[in-house]
ZANU-844021 format. One record per residue (C-alpha): residue number from 0; residue in three letters; y, x, z. Coordinates in steps of 0.05 Angstrom, whole numbers, plus 5000, padded with zeros to 4 digits. Example, Ala and Ser with C-alpha at 12.3 -4.5 7.8 and 13.67 -1.06 7.14 Angstrom:
BEGIN
ATOM;0;Ala;4910;5246;5156
ATOM;1;Ser;4979;5273;5143
This chain:
BEGIN
ATOM;0;Met;1398;8221;2457
ATOM;1;Ser;1417;8159;2464
ATOM;2;Ala;1457;8144;2522
ATOM;3;Arg;1417;8083;2542
ATOM;4;Asp;1357;8118;2549
ATOM;5;Leu;1324;8099;2615
ATOM;6;Ser;1262;8051;2631
ATOM;7;Ile;1251;8015;2681
ATOM;8;Gly;1168;8013;2695
ATOM;9;Val;1141;7966;2744
ATOM;10;Asp;1061;7946;2768
ATOM;11;Val;1040;7888;2808
ATOM;12;Gly;0990;7916;2857
ATOM;13;Gly;0941;7874;2902
ATOM;14;Thr;0989;7911;2953
ATOM;15;Asn;1047;7937;2927
ATOM;16;Thr;1093;7925;2872
ATOM;17;Asp;1109;7999;2845
ATOM;18;Ala;1176;8011;2805
ATOM;19;Val;1204;8079;2769
ATOM;20;Val;1261;8096;2725
ATOM;21;Ile;1249;8144;2668
ATOM;22;Asp;1288;8178;2631
ATOM;23;Ala;1274;8197;2549
ATOM;24;Asp;1252;8269;2574
ATOM;25;Gly;1195;8233;2624
ATOM;26;Ala;1237;8259;2695
ATOM;27;Val;1229;8197;2740
ATOM;28;Leu;1293;8194;2776
ATOM;29;Ala;1277;8138;2822
ATOM;30;Arg;1213;8105;2851
ATOM;31;Thr;1194;8052;2909
ATOM;32;Lys;1139;8024;2933
ATOM;33;Gln;1149;7954;2952
ATOM;34;Pro;1107;7892;2986
ATOM;35;Thr;1067;7847;2940
ATOM;36;Thr;1091;7774;2949
ATOM;37;Ala;1059;7716;2955
ATOM;38;Asp;1095;7692;2896
ATOM;39;Val;1087;7763;2858
ATOM;40;Thr;1158;7760;2832
ATOM;41;Gly;1193;7764;2896
ATOM;42;Gly;1160;7841;2902
ATOM;43;Ile;1181;7844;2825
ATOM;44;Arg;1259;7831;2846
ATOM;45;Ala;1264;7880;2902
ATOM;46;Gly;1221;7936;2864
ATOM;47;Ile;1280;7927;2806
ATOM;48;Ala;1337;7922;2850
ATOM;49;Ser;1313;7979;2893
ATOM;50;Val;1311;8032;2836
ATOM;51;Leu;1374;8010;2810
ATOM;52;Ala;1412;8023;2870
ATOM;53;Ala;1374;8091;2871
ATOM;54;Val;1409;8113;2801
ATOM;55;Gly;1477;8081;2815
ATOM;56;Glu;1522;8084;2755
ATOM;57;Asp;1467;8104;2715
ATOM;58;Arg;1442;8039;2719
ATOM;59;Ser;1480;8017;2648
ATOM;60;Arg;1430;8067;2613
ATOM;61;Val;1368;8030;2628
ATOM;62;Ser;1350;7991;2558
ATOM;63;Arg;1277;7976;2575
ATOM;64;Val;1234;7951;2625
ATOM;65;Met;1163;7941;2627
ATOM;66;Leu;1117;7911;2665
ATOM;67;Gly;1042;7903;2688
ATOM;68;Thr;1024;7841;2729
ATOM;69;Thr;0964;7810;2757
ATOM;70;His;0987;7734;2743
ATOM;71;Ala;0934;7724;2693
ATOM;72;Thr;0886;7752;2743
ATOM;73;Asn;0906;7710;2802
ATOM;74;Ala;0918;7650;2762
ATOM;75;Ile;0838;7647;2742
ATOM;76;Val;0807;7670;2804
ATOM;77;Gly;0861;7623;2837
ATOM;78;Arg;0851;7564;2795
ATOM;79;Gln;0924;7553;2787
ATOM;80;Gln;0971;7538;2731
ATOM;81;Leu;0931;7534;2689
ATOM;82;Asp;0932;7487;2615
ATOM;83;Arg;0889;7444;2593
ATOM;84;Val;0847;7470;2529
ATOM;85;Ala;0809;7419;2465
ATOM;86;Ala;0749;7467;2443
ATOM;87;Leu;0734;7483;2376
ATOM;88;Arg;0676;7514;2354
ATOM;89;Leu;0660;7523;2274
ATOM;90;Gly;0590;7542;2262
ATOM;91;Ala;0547;7474;2262
ATOM;92;Pro;0489;7469;2247
ATOM;93;Ala;0475;7542;2277
ATOM;94;Ala;0500;7562;2345
ATOM;95;Thr;0502;7489;2371
ATOM;96;Glu;0448;7504;2430
ATOM;97;Tyr;0499;7519;2465
ATOM;98;Pro;0556;7484;2481
ATOM;99;Pro;0629;7517;2500
ATOM;100;Leu;0648;7534;2570
ATOM;101;Leu;0569;7551;2577
ATOM;102;Gly;0567;7584;2645
ATOM;103;Trp;0630;7574;2676
ATOM;104;Pro;0638;7554;2745
ATOM;105;Gln;0650;7473;2745
ATOM;106;Asp;0707;7477;2788
ATOM;107;Leu;0747;7515;2732
ATOM;108;Ser;0707;7485;2675
ATOM;109;Arg;0733;7411;2706
ATOM;110;Leu;0807;7437;2708
ATOM;111;Val;0812;7473;2633
ATOM;112;Leu;0765;7436;2586
ATOM;113;Ala;0800;7371;2558
ATOM;114;Gly;0744;7364;2510
ATOM;115;Ser;0702;7406;2457
ATOM;116;Ala;0676;7392;2394
ATOM;117;Met;0628;7436;2339
ATOM;118;Val;0630;7423;2273
ATOM;119;Arg;0609;7451;2211
ATOM;120;Gly;0629;7522;2187
ATOM;121;Gly;0634;7586;2206
ATOM;122;His;0602;7648;2176
ATOM;123;Met;0541;7699;2168
ATOM;124;Val;0552;7769;2187
ATOM;125;Asp;0564;7783;2108
ATOM;126;Gly;0618;7737;2100
ATOM;127;Thr;0576;7676;2073
ATOM;128;Pro;0599;7607;2092
ATOM;129;Ile;0542;7577;2141
ATOM;130;Ala;0571;7508;2117
ATOM;131;Pro;0640;7482;2086
ATOM;132;Leu;0687;7472;2142
ATOM;133;Asp;0690;7394;2154
ATOM;134;Arg;0758;7380;2166
ATOM;135;Asp;0741;7299;2171
ATOM;136;Ala;0704;7323;2241
ATOM;137;Val;0766;7363;2264
ATOM;138;Leu;0809;7312;2255
ATOM;139;Arg;0768;7251;2286
ATOM;140;Phe;0760;7300;2343
ATOM;141;Leu;0835;7311;2349
ATOM;142;Asp;0842;7233;2349
ATOM;143;Glu;0787;7227;2403
ATOM;144;Val;0795;7284;2450
ATOM;145;Gly;0859;7251;2488
ATOM;146;Glu;0914;7298;2519
ATOM;147;Phe;0911;7364;2523
ATOM;148;Asp;0961;7424;2527
ATOM;149;Ala;0932;7471;2473
ATOM;150;Val;0881;7482;2421
ATOM;151;Ala;0829;7538;2425
ATOM;152;Val;0790;7554;2355
ATOM;153;Thr;0731;7592;2346
ATOM;154;Gly;0691;7605;2291
ATOM;155;Ile;0629;7658;2284
ATOM;156;Phe;0642;7715;2251
ATOM;157;Ser;0718;7696;2249
ATOM;158;Pro;0741;7766;2259
ATOM;159;Ser;0718;7784;2200
ATOM;160;Ser;0727;7724;2152
ATOM;161;Pro;0782;7687;2188
ATOM;162;Asp;0800;7632;2135
ATOM;163;Gln;0775;7576;2160
ATOM;164;Glu;0801;7589;2227
ATOM;165;Phe;0867;7587;2189
ATOM;166;Glu;0862;7523;2157
ATOM;167;Val;0843;7492;2225
ATOM;168;Ala;0916;7515;2257
ATOM;169;Glu;0940;7487;2204
ATOM;170;Leu;0906;7416;2209
ATOM;171;Val;0916;7411;2272
ATOM;172;Arg;0994;7420;2269
ATOM;173;Ala;0998;7376;2213
ATOM;174;His;0959;7333;2242
ATOM;175;Arg;0996;7329;2317
ATOM;176;Gly;1057;7360;2302
ATOM;177;Ala;1085;7430;2285
ATOM;178;Gly;1092;7455;2352
ATOM;179;Thr;1021;7442;2374
ATOM;180;Arg;1005;7506;2417
ATOM;181;Val;0934;7530;2375
ATOM;182;Phe;0903;7600;2399
ATOM;183;Leu;0848;7633;2339
ATOM;184;Ser;0797;7673;2361
ATOM;185;Gln;0801;7730;2316
ATOM;186;Asp;0867;7752;2346
ATOM;187;Ile;0833;7751;2424
ATOM;188;Gly;0766;7792;2420
ATOM;189;Pro;0708;7825;2377
ATOM;190;Thr;0638;7786;2347
ATOM;191;Gly;0607;7761;2400
ATOM;192;Leu;0614;7693;2401
ATOM;193;Leu;0605;7656;2473
ATOM;194;Glu;0645;7712;2495
ATOM;195;Arg;0705;7711;2444
ATOM;196;Glu;0700;7633;2446
ATOM;197;Asn;0710;7642;2534
ATOM;198;Ala;0764;7690;2524
ATOM;199;Thr;0796;7644;2475
ATOM;200;Ile;0796;7589;2511
ATOM;201;Leu;0822;7630;2576
ATOM;202;Asn;0882;7652;2537
ATOM;203;Ala;0903;7583;2510
ATOM;204;Ala;0898;7561;2581
ATOM;205;Leu;0937;7618;2606
ATOM;206;His;1003;7599;2565
ATOM;207;Ser;1037;7561;2621
ATOM;208;Val;1028;7613;2669
ATOM;209;Ala;1054;7664;2619
ATOM;210;Arg;1120;7625;2594
ATOM;211;Ser;1134;7624;2677
ATOM;212;Val;1124;7697;2687
ATOM;213;Thr;1163;7718;2624
ATOM;214;Gln;1212;7672;2643
ATOM;215;Ala;1210;7708;2712
ATOM;216;Leu;1222;7777;2684
ATOM;217;Val;1272;7757;2643
ATOM;218;Thr;1313;7722;2696
ATOM;219;Val;1307;7783;2747
ATOM;220;Val;1327;7822;2681
ATOM;221;Ala;1392;7781;2680
ATOM;222;Glu;1399;7788;2760
ATOM;223;Glu;1410;7852;2752
ATOM;224;Gly;1456;7845;2686
ATOM;225;Leu;1412;7888;2647
ATOM;226;Asp;1418;7897;2576
ATOM;227;Ala;1358;7915;2568
ATOM;228;Gln;1288;7898;2528
ATOM;229;Thr;1228;7877;2561
ATOM;230;Phe;1153;7883;2559
ATOM;231;Phe;1093;7873;2593
ATOM;232;Ala;1024;7921;2599
ATOM;233;Gln;0961;7901;2558
ATOM;234;Asn;0893;7924;2582
ATOM;235;Asp;0891;7984;2537
ATOM;236;Gly;0940;8017;2561
ATOM;237;Thr;0994;7993;2515
ATOM;238;Leu;1050;7954;2516
ATOM;239;Met;1076;7881;2479
ATOM;240;Ser;1135;7841;2474
ATOM;241;Leu;1146;7786;2506
ATOM;242;Asp;1134;7737;2445
ATOM;243;His;1067;7771;2438
ATOM;244;Thr;1051;7760;2515
ATOM;245;Ala;1068;7688;2508
ATOM;246;Gln;1010;7684;2461
ATOM;247;Tyr;0964;7726;2486
ATOM;248;Pro;0973;7731;2554
ATOM;249;Val;0893;7738;2573
ATOM;250;Leu;0912;7809;2543
ATOM;251;Thr;0954;7833;2604
ATOM;252;Ile;0886;7832;2651
ATOM;253;Gly;0862;7894;2662
ATOM;254;Ser;0930;7925;2656
ATOM;255;Gly;0934;7953;2719
ATOM;256;Pro;0882;8002;2722
ATOM;257;Ala;0902;8031;2645
ATOM;258;Asn;0971;8037;2666
ATOM;259;Ser;0946;8081;2722
ATOM;260;Ile;0906;8115;2676
ATOM;261;Arg;0960;8126;2631
ATOM;262;Gly;1015;8148;2688
ATOM;263;Ala;0959;8202;2711
ATOM;264;Ala;0952;8232;2632
ATOM;265;Phe;1023;8233;2640
ATOM;266;Leu;1044;8269;2697
ATOM;267;Ser;0983;8307;2699
ATOM;268;Gly;0994;8331;2627
ATOM;269;Thr;0918;8326;2623
ATOM;270;Gln;0890;8294;2570
ATOM;271;Asp;0814;8276;2585
ATOM;272;Ala;0798;8278;2657
ATOM;273;Ile;0766;8226;2709
ATOM;274;Val;0813;8185;2739
ATOM;275;Val;0823;8158;2810
ATOM;276;Asp;0874;8110;2830
ATOM;277;Val;0865;8099;2904
ATOM;278;Gly;0910;8030;2934
ATOM;279;Gly;0918;7991;2990
ATOM;280;Thr;0850;7941;2969
ATOM;281;Thr;0821;7981;2925
ATOM;282;Ser;0802;8053;2890
ATOM;283;Asp;0795;8037;2807
ATOM;284;Leu;0763;8097;2775
ATOM;285;Gly;0773;8111;2694
ATOM;286;Val;0758;8171;2651
ATOM;287;Leu;0810;8183;2609
ATOM;288;Val;0796;8206;2535
ATOM;289;Lys;0858;8242;2490
ATOM;290;Gly;0909;8209;2535
ATOM;291;Phe;0873;8128;2538
ATOM;292;Pro;0826;8092;2585
ATOM;293;Arg;0760;8098;2558
ATOM;294;Glu;0740;8026;2536
ATOM;295;Ser;0682;7985;2558
ATOM;296;Thr;0638;7961;2505
ATOM;297;Leu;0599;7910;2555
ATOM;298;Pro;0622;7833;2569
ATOM;299;Arg;0667;7834;2629
ATOM;300;Glu;0677;7779;2675
ATOM;301;Ile;0737;7746;2695
ATOM;302;Gly;0735;7686;2747
ATOM;303;Gly;0664;7671;2725
ATOM;304;Val;0677;7679;2654
ATOM;305;Arg;0641;7724;2619
ATOM;306;Thr;0693;7758;2567
ATOM;307;Asn;0688;7805;2513
ATOM;308;Phe;0758;7824;2498
ATOM;309;Arg;0766;7896;2510
ATOM;310;Met;0790;7923;2582
ATOM;311;Pro;0788;7994;2612
ATOM;312;Asp;0716;8020;2633
ATOM;313;Val;0738;8018;2702
ATOM;314;Leu;0689;8018;2770
ATOM;315;Ser;0720;7984;2829
ATOM;316;Leu;0707;8012;2902
ATOM;317;Gly;0736;7970;2962
ATOM;318;Val;0758;8031;2987
ATOM;319;Gly;0834;8030;2997
ATOM;320;Gly;0885;8053;3058
ATOM;321;Gly;0874;7979;3087
ATOM;322;Thr;0806;7980;3081
ATOM;323;Ile;0789;7949;3155
ATOM;324;Val;0735;7995;3193
ATOM;325;Asp;0696;7949;3242
ATOM;326;Pro;0687;7987;3301
ATOM;327;Ala;0637;7937;3326
ATOM;328;Thr;0594;7940;3275
ATOM;329;Gly;0608;8010;3239
ATOM;330;Thr;0622;7973;3170
ATOM;331;Val;0674;7996;3121
ATOM;332;Gly;0707;7941;3084
ATOM;333;Pro;0703;7909;3030
ATOM;334;Gly;0764;7872;3072
ATOM;335;Ser;0827;7896;3070
ATOM;336;Val;0892;7879;3101
ATOM;337;Gly;0928;7893;3044
ATOM;338;Tyr;0994;7882;3040
ATOM;339;Arg;0996;7862;3110
ATOM;340;Ile;0974;7934;3131
ATOM;341;Thr;1048;7953;3156
ATOM;342;Arg;1044;7898;3209
ATOM;343;Glu;0968;7902;3226
ATOM;344;Gly;0946;7977;3218
ATOM;345;Leu;0941;8007;3280
ATOM;346;Ser;0977;8071;3260
ATOM;347;Phe;1042;8019;3250
ATOM;348;Gly;1030;7989;3322
ATOM;349;Gly;0984;7929;3294
ATOM;350;Ser;0914;7921;3321
ATOM;351;Thr;0872;7931;3270
ATOM;352;Pro;0826;8005;3245
ATOM;353;Thr;0836;8013;3175
ATOM;354;Leu;0829;8073;3138
ATOM;355;Thr;0891;8094;3140
ATOM;356;Asp;0891;8102;3213
ATOM;357;Ala;0825;8146;3201
ATOM;358;Ala;0862;8194;3151
ATOM;359;Val;0923;8201;3198
ATOM;360;Leu;0864;8216;3255
ATOM;361;Ala;0834;8272;3209
ATOM;362;Gly;0909;8298;3198
ATOM;363;Ala;0912;8284;3125
ATOM;364;Pro;0980;8286;3104
ATOM;365;Val;0995;8214;3105
ATOM;366;Thr;1079;8218;3113
ATOM;367;Gly;1115;8197;3170
ATOM;368;Leu;1048;8162;3208
ATOM;369;Thr;1027;8175;3284
ATOM;370;Leu;0957;8145;3312
ATOM;371;Pro;0979;8110;3371
ATOM;372;Ala;0913;8141;3436
ATOM;373;Gln;0853;8093;3422
ATOM;374;Pro;0790;8099;3455
ATOM;375;Pro;0731;8146;3441
ATOM;376;Ser;0692;8083;3410
ATOM;377;Val;0748;8066;3353
ATOM;378;Gln;0759;8148;3343
ATOM;379;Gln;0693;8161;3326
ATOM;380;Ala;0683;8094;3280
ATOM;381;Leu;0747;8117;3246
ATOM;382;Arg;0711;8190;3225
ATOM;383;Asp;0651;8162;3202
ATOM;384;Gly;0687;8111;3165
ATOM;385;Leu;0727;8155;3127
ATOM;386;Glu;0660;8201;3119
ATOM;387;Leu;0631;8143;3085
ATOM;388;Ala;0689;8122;3045
ATOM;389;Arg;0695;8193;3023
ATOM;390;Thr;0613;8198;3004
ATOM;391;Arg;0627;8128;2960
ATOM;392;Leu;0692;8156;2920
ATOM;393;Ala;0642;8217;2907
ATOM;394;Asp;0580;8175;2883
ATOM;395;Ala;0626;8140;2836
ATOM;396;Val;0658;8205;2804
ATOM;397;Glu;0585;8226;2798
ATOM;398;Arg;0572;8163;2752
ATOM;399;Leu;0629;8168;2714
ATOM;400;Ser;0620;8245;2698
ATOM;401;Phe;0550;8250;2661
ATOM;402;Gly;0525;8306;2688
ATOM;403;Arg;0596;8342;2672
ATOM;404;Thr;0616;8395;2725
ATOM;405;Asp;0681;8423;2689
ATOM;406;Ile;0715;8355;2681
ATOM;407;Pro;0777;8356;2726
ATOM;408;Leu;0788;8297;2777
ATOM;409;Val;0866;8262;2778
ATOM;410;Val;0880;8229;2840
ATOM;411;Val;0936;8188;2844
ATOM;412;Gly;0956;8118;2882
ATOM;413;Gly;0983;8108;2957
ATOM;414;Gly;0909;8119;2979
ATOM;415;Ala;0903;8187;2952
ATOM;416;Phe;0904;8213;3029
ATOM;417;Leu;0834;8190;3026
ATOM;418;Val;0806;8241;2973
ATOM;419;Pro;0790;8301;2993
ATOM;420;Asp;0809;8370;2956
ATOM;421;His;0742;8382;2928
ATOM;422;Leu;0688;8343;2910
ATOM;423;Pro;0618;8372;2899
ATOM;424;Gly;0594;8378;2819
ATOM;425;Leu;0663;8366;2793
ATOM;426;Gly;0724;8419;2765
ATOM;427;Pro;0796;8414;2797
ATOM;428;Val;0825;8356;2844
ATOM;429;Val;0903;8342;2818
ATOM;430;Arg;0950;8313;2854
ATOM;431;Pro;1005;8304;2805
ATOM;432;Asp;1076;8294;2829
ATOM;433;His;1093;8219;2838
ATOM;434;Gly;1028;8208;2843
ATOM;435;Asp;1027;8146;2889
ATOM;436;Val;1070;8109;2831
ATOM;437;Ala;1028;8128;2775
ATOM;438;Asn;1011;8057;2751
ATOM;439;Ala;1089;8038;2737
ATOM;440;Val;1105;8104;2705
ATOM;441;Gly;1029;8087;2667
ATOM;442;Ala;1076;8017;2646
ATOM;443;Ala;1145;8057;2632
ATOM;444;Ile;1115;8104;2586
ATOM;445;Ser;1068;8075;2538
ATOM;446;Leu;1065;8053;2469
ATOM;447;Ala;1052;7984;2440
ATOM;448;Gly;0989;7977;2413
ATOM;449;Gly;0950;7931;2366
ATOM;450;Arg;0872;7928;2350
ATOM;451;Ala;0829;7891;2297
ATOM;452;Asp;0767;7888;2279
ATOM;453;Arg;0718;7883;2215
ATOM;454;Ile;0649;7884;2194
ATOM;455;Ala;0619;7912;2125
ATOM;456;Ala;0564;7944;2088
ATOM;457;Leu;0549;8004;2100
ATOM;458;Glu;0578;8026;2030
ATOM;459;Asp;0645;7989;2039
ATOM;460;Arg;0656;8020;2102
ATOM;461;Asp;0719;8061;2071
ATOM;462;Arg;0748;7993;2054
ATOM;463;Ala;0726;7961;2119
ATOM;464;Val;0761;8019;2168
ATOM;465;Glu;0828;8011;2122
ATOM;466;Asp;0840;7941;2130
ATOM;467;Ala;0823;7948;2199
ATOM;468;Ala;0881;7996;2204
ATOM;469;Glu;0924;7960;2172
ATOM;470;Ala;0915;7892;2205
ATOM;471;Ala;0915;7934;2278
ATOM;472;Thr;0983;7973;2257
ATOM;473;Ala;1015;7897;2240
ATOM;474;Lys;0990;7878;2310
ATOM;475;Ala;1024;7941;2338
ATOM;476;Ile;1087;7927;2298
ATOM;477;Gln;1083;7852;2332
ATOM;478;Ala;1071;7877;2397
ATOM;479;Gly;1142;7919;2390
ATOM;480;Ala;1126;7983;2363
ATOM;481;Asp;1174;8024;2311
ATOM;482;Pro;1138;8004;2231
ATOM;483;Leu;1161;8074;2222
ATOM;484;Ala;1126;8114;2268
ATOM;485;Val;1054;8069;2279
ATOM;486;Ala;1000;8106;2274
ATOM;487;Val;0925;8094;2287
ATOM;488;Val;0896;8132;2354
ATOM;489;Asp;0820;8109;2360
ATOM;490;Val;0763;8086;2295
ATOM;491;Leu;0705;8068;2337
ATOM;492;Glu;0636;8053;2291
ATOM;493;Thr;0574;8015;2308
ATOM;494;Pro;0513;7994;2271
ATOM;495;Val;0495;7916;2266
ATOM;496;Thr;0427;7901;2277
ATOM;497;Tyr;0387;7849;2249
ATOM;498;Thr;0417;7854;2176
ATOM;499;Asp;0386;7848;2111
ATOM;500;Arg;0424;7920;2091
ATOM;501;Pro;0453;7964;2127
ATOM;502;Thr;0520;7941;2157
ATOM;503;Val;0570;7975;2204
ATOM;504;Arg;0626;7948;2261
ATOM;505;Val;0692;7974;2261
ATOM;506;Ser;0744;7970;2310
ATOM;507;Val;0807;8008;2297
ATOM;508;Lys;0867;8014;2348
ATOM;509;Ala;0937;8033;2331
ATOM;510;Ala;1003;8047;2373
ATOM;511;Gly;1068;8073;2365
ATOM;512;Pro;1135;8084;2413
ATOM;513;Leu;1174;8025;2419
ATOM;514;Ala;1224;7998;2366
ATOM;515;Arg;1293;7970;2391
ATOM;516;Val;1353;7943;2342
ATOM;517;Gly;1411;7993;2356
ATOM;518;Glu;1476;7995;2332
ATOM;519;Arg;1449;8017;2268
ATOM;520;Gly;1396;7979;2251
ATOM;521;Leu;1313;7991;2268
ATOM;522;Ser;1313;8055;2310
ATOM;523;Arg;1255;8089;2358
ATOM;524;Val;1265;8088;2435
């Protein structure tokens, strides 16, 4: 075992920022919950400082710091710190009826879009060019678009036929300078054009956000005097390096629920289960399949924008420890006091009834809290509110179980006390040790991963799988995985309709343990 075998995992939630220190055997040596700060970085700094203080002199053994963060989501939802993007679509004369950023909220579109053009190019599903790439039109657009921070390039069926996107990237850098930031849709999502284009433009707009948060993490690590590699969690339950994060910040969206599901699997020793992570603001429910979160195949909306890159199949409810119970109306949520619960909750000396107060009243094991005397009307509202919250949780679990009555429910998160010990029609309720910081544990133990998609005729299926596996493995290595230990962990095949011959889309996920440069060269973590 290496003398430097400790990892720090940090996860930023809407209410708390959790941090843990884990050794090479998976033992949790230190843990903390710190209030999430308005600037997010303050909570990260406090969490890392707290767990380092707990391990004392062993802090010198820390070699890795992994972070799951809401920075990208907050920037999109809050319309803050977003870059201006020049959007190029390769596909004319097809696909010109719907221009780029169609359906975006107007305020976000005005903020992000520097200009757009639809030029001749793109491919058919079988790889046949729709039209030759119009290089002159690309150059004219670059001359006319004005000031921009980045270029987003989206070609029809480019995940399977990427050459035109590569050619445009070379054109842009030759024409506007080698340092021009260019983002290609083939690296972001699968084949659906408009949603993949949306995700690519969002990714380009998030570059400054990614740069600031990666620098913030590096700064905090340096302030603590750590000689450690840093990684970010991405939305499929794997990790990526800082350089990878700077290039693909949109892939950090959804990392919070993915971290919780991965952490729940690790702490419970369960590979297949339903996981519910009850936080201070929401309860996120997901399905654990072979140790990884089940991924959604449906487009996901982020800040009002439809995207199609892979996200955990998560059902979110407005039920958390900070959810407000209104005695006057009998409503429960969706409002939450969030990280202000320690000031505003009744059990903390405040004046706002919350579900945490309801759980304390019901005798749930909420450490260190007692509920001051309340009027009968408030007590009854709290009892009714807790019952309603538990009914909502039970209904959500039933939706995800697909009728299975043997599947376990792994309960994690700081608000896990809201979930009863038995839910009808389901298997055992599992509450693993350290479950309240499962999200940080998930960040600390994750593998580095990559994904690739290919479309091929059915008779070429084997070659498409092999090609996608090779590309996914390369992306996993780029994200930080040990080249000697990367393995394919998932292959998804989907028939493609409306084609003149049987066609299949294959999606391959590869993952492996993190690599680091040690005294004897590349070694596994």
